[in-house]
N, C-alpha and C positions, 0 to 999 in steps of 0.2 A: 698388537692390534696391526692385523694386515689391510695396506693400502687398497683403495678400489678405485679403480680407474673414472678420472671427472673428464677426463678431455681426450680424445683418440680419433681425430682427425687428420688423413694425409698421410706424414711421416714423421708427425711427434707426438708424444702422448704425456700426459701430467696426470700425476697419483696425489690424492690429497687423503690424509688421516685426520680424524673430529682433534687431534690435537695439536693442527695447524701446518703439522710438518709436511711438506709438498715436495715432490721431486718434478723436475720436466727433461724427458729424456730426447732427444733429438740427431739428427746427421748434425756436423759440424763441418763438412765439405763435402762435394759433389753431392749437392743437393739434389740433383736432378736424376740422378743413377741410384742413391740411397732409396731403401724400402723398409717396412717393419710387418709383420702379421702377428696378431694377435690370437691365440689361444686361450678362449674362456674354458675349454673340456681339460686341456693340459696346465692351465694355468699358467703359459709361459708368453712372454712378450720377446719375439725374436728382432733383431736389426742384422741388415746385411745390404748387399746390393739387389736389384729387382730380380725377381726368380726366373723372367723371360731372358735375361741377357745371353744374347749366342756365346760370346766371346769374353774374356778377362785378358789384356794382356799382363805380362811377365812385370812388376813390381807395384802395380796398381795399387791403388789404397782409400781408402774411406775413414771418415773419423767420426766418431759421434760425442756427444755429451750429455754426463748426467749433473743437473745442477740442483742442489738442496738447497732449503730455507726450512726455517721453523717461522716463518710468519707469515702462514698461509699462500695461497694459490696466487691471489696477483700480487704480490712482492716477489715468488718467486719467476711468474712469468715476466715482470718487469726486469728484474735483473738479469734473467736469462738472456733475454732480448739486449738489455743494455751491453753484456759480454761477447753478444755477437756484433754486436753494432763498432765495438772497439775491437773485436778482432778484425774485421774485415775493412777496419778505417772509415766506415759509412758515417757520415756527419749529416748535419740537418741544414747545410747550405741551399741545395736545391728546394727540401721543402718551403725553406723561408721565403724563396722568390718565384715561389707557384702561384701565380694568380688565380687558379683554380681551387686552391687550397685556401687562400687568404680572403678572397670576396665571391659575393654570391654570383653565381652565372645562370644563364636561360637555357633550361636543358628538353632537349627533345628526345630523352630516353622511353623507355618502358615504363609506362604508368602517367607520363603527360599526355595532355589532350592531343597532340600534333603527332602523338607517336605512330608513323603508318596513317596519318588520317591529316590530309591537307585539307584546306577549306574548299569547302563544295564547290567546282568549276574552276580551282586554281592550283597551277602546281605549286611546288615547295618553295621555291625561290619567292614568291609574290607572297604566300603564306610566311614567311619567316620578316618579310619585308614589314608586311600589313602587323604581324605582332610586335615588329619594334618600334612602330609608327603609335602604337598603343603605349609600350612600356616609355616611349618619351614624352608624352604627354600625360601621364600619369607620375613621371618623375620617380620611375623605380630605379635605382641603382644596381642594375646589373652591369658588371663588369667583363664577361665573356658569354659565348655561347657555344652550346657543344649539339654537334649533328650527329644523330645517331645512323643506321645501318642504312636508313631507307633510302639513300643517296647514291649508293654503287650497285652493280649489276650483281646478281648472284648466280650460280650456276645449278647443276642436278642435283647437286646435295644440300642447296642452299646456302654453298658457303659462296666465298669472295671469288669473282672470277676478276674483275678489273679495279683497282682502290682509285677511281676517277669518277666525279661526279658526271650521271645520265643524263642526256639532252631532256629528258621529261621531269627531272625532280629539279635541277639547277643548269636549266641553258646557257647562263650568260658565266657559271663557273663562281668559285668559291671566290678569287677577285673580286670581281662583281659587290657579291655579297658585301665580303670586308670594307669595300671602299662606301658603301650604301649603311652598313649598321655602325664603323667606325671602332669596331670592336673584335680584339682577339677572339679565338673560335680555337675548339677542339674536336676533334674526329674520332670517331668511332671504327673498329675493325673485328672482323669475326675471324673463324677458322678460314682454313683457305680451301676454294674445292680444286680435285686436281684436274678439273677443266680450265684453269686460270687462264689466262693469256700471256703471264710471265715465264712458263715453265718450259724449258729447250723442248722438251718430248711435246709441245702443243705449238711449236715451234718461236718462242719467245727466248729471251737473253739469257735465263736465269737458271740454277740448278733446284729442280725440285726434287723431291720424291714422293712420288705418288700411290697412294693405300689404294689397292682397287679391291678389296673387299667392303670400306668406308666410304670410299669416294671422295676422301680430303687429300691433301697433299699437304708438306713439310717445306718452306725454303730451306736450304743448306747450301747457302751464296751468300757472303757478308756483302758483295757488293751490291745486293738486292736491295740489301735494307738502307745501304748508302743512297743510292739512287732513288727510292721511297721517300727516305725524310729530304732528302734535296729537291725533289718534285715540290714539297708543300712548302717549300720556302718560295715558290714561284706562285701561289696562292694566296697567300698574303701573310698577316699577324698570324700562324699556326703557332699553339704553345703547347698542346696536349695530344699527345697520342694514346687512344683508347683501346689497349687490346682486350677484347673480349673474348669467351668460350675457352677459354685456357684450359677447363678441362677436358673438352670435348676434342682440343687439338691433341691434347694429350694424349687420351685414353682410345682414341680411334686411328692414331697414327702410328702401326704397331712399329714402326724402326724408333720410336721414339720408346717404347718397352720393351727393345732389344738389344738396342745401341746402348753403351753407357756415355757415349759424349752427345748423341744427337740433341738430346734436350736440351742441355747446356750452351751448346754453341748457337741454338736458335734463339733463345733470349740473350744470351751475349752479343750477340751479333746485332739483334735489335737495339739493345742499349748502348751498344760503343757509336752505331752509326745515330741516333737520336742524339749522343752527348757531343757530336761532331758540328753539330749545327746551334750552338748556344744553350739557353738554358729551354730547349723542347723538352717537357717531361713525358713520362709514360705512367699509364694508371694499366693496373692487373684487375682485369674484373673475373667473376668466376673460377678464381685461380685457387688451387691445391695450398696447403702448406709449404709443400714444395716448391713451387714458384715465388712465394713469400719469401721464403729461406733463401733462392737464388739471385731474389734482388738484391743481397748482401754484397754482390759482387758487381750490381749494375746501378752507378751514382742516378742513373737517369731515371729509374724507379723511385716515382715518391710518394705512391699511394695504389 
């Protein structure tokens, strides 16, 4: 019996027959550069590097894995994941100490009542303090707070301009909120606007690569991430960086699709900088499978 595709998302594929034989095929290295193409007409599944890549250096290599199980798709996926975790020696240490995975937190993310919706006539700082007063009165055991994208400035394509709280949203800063709430916190970030004040071409300190077609940009400077996470240490008990819109930052920065290394450098630079500051963790949001697989090389990514 011919196997039929059960899962094909991003850069890994899973196949299952009705006899519980399952295959998982995925990259095993160079996760941000690897790609696949499925042709139902030709009944072909092709793996290699991204088709838009401009140049490939001599001796460049990328590895793929075909994992088989006769115990069904769940077991195949589980054991495939365990094998890759073992191969990259990524353990669960950071997950075990990640407050955002172990305890209930108060989120202001999309779907929450106060998502871009502060109390009438009040700013977000006062709204959060009012919420915390209510939580404390009701003895609700929240152990951390998540601050979504409403607190920082956006540019002409609605990307991040400067990742610091605006005077309108949090006039006294995160330190003040942390002192008042007595809770650690997580902060959201989205894709970078090419008008960001951090970019050298805008008068900033750091190397960013601007995409003139999409209006986005991507940092290409490890020092940028070190300085960004260092800044959070002055805000108070910052415990988790949420990197959202990964799909957009990948798809709409042409350099990520044409350069073999820039995608990996972007994510590993972010992760190494976070790891510099203790147990600060990273959450990937709106991620493709290539981002999730890339996290095998990044201990700070816990979710």
